[in-house]
N, C-alpha and C positions, 0 to 999 in steps of 0.2 A: 479441524480442517473440513469436516463434512458440513458444518454449519456455513462456512464460507462458500463452498461449492453450491449449496442449496440456495444461498442468497444470490449467487450469480445466475441461477437458473430462472429467476423471476425478473421479468423485464421492468426497467425503471419507469416506463410509461404506465404500467399497471399500478405502480405505487405512488404515482404522482398526486392523484386526488386524495387518497388517505393521508399522505404526508402533509399536503397543503391544508387539509381540514384540521389535522392535529396541531400544526403550527399556528393556524388561525385561533384555535380554542385556547392556546396558552399565550396568545398575543405576540407571536414572533414571526408573523407571516411576512412583514416587510422590514425586517431588521437584519443586522449583521449576524446575530446569533442563529437566526433561522436559516440563513444562507450557509453558515458554517456547518451547522448540525446536518442539514440535508446533503451537502457535498460529502461530508465525512461518511454518512450512512450509505451513500451510493458508490463512492470511489475507493474507499479503504479496502473492502473485501477483495476487489479485483487486484489492487496494487499488492496486497499481502500475498495473494496466490502467485502472482507473477515473480515477485521478489524472492519468495521462499523457494520456488522451483529453480530460479537462477542461482541462488546461493548454494543450493545443494549440489549443483553441477560444477562449481569451482573446484579445481583439483586441490587435493590436500598438499601436494608438493609446493604450491605457492606459500601456504602457511609455514611449511617446514623450512623453506628457503629464507623466509623472513625471520623465523626463529634462530636459524643459524647465523644470520647477519646481526642478531641481537635486538631485533624489534619485539616489543611486547604485543599483547593482544590489541590494545587500542591503536598503536602505531600501525600494526598489520591491517587492521580494518580501515584506517583513514588513508593509508598510502597504497594499499592494493585493492581491497574490496570495493571501496567507494568509487575510485576511477573506473573500475570495470562495470559498475552499475549505472554509469551516465546514460548509456543507450537505453537501458531498461527504464530509467526514470522518464525519458521521453515517450517510450512505448507504453508505459503503464497508465496512461490517461484513458482509461476504459470508459467508453460511453455507449 
C-alpha cells in the first residue's frame, strides 16, 4: 500500500519524459502497447487506492444478508459490491 501512495505523490508530468524515452527505446512510442502500458502505469495505483478504501467501508451486514439469502461469494460480489462501485468507477479516473 505504501508503494501505491508513494507512486501517487509523483506528478505524472514529471514522469512523462522518462516514460516516453523508455517507450521510444523499446520501439513502442506510437503503438497500442505503449499506450496501454503508460495508461496502466499512471492510472492503476490511483484506482486501486480508491477502490480498496471504498470496499473496506462496505458494511459486513450486506455480505451477511446475502449469505442468509443463499448467495455465494461470487454472486454477492456481482449483485451487491459491483453495483455499489459504479460511482467509484466514474470517480476513479485519476489524472
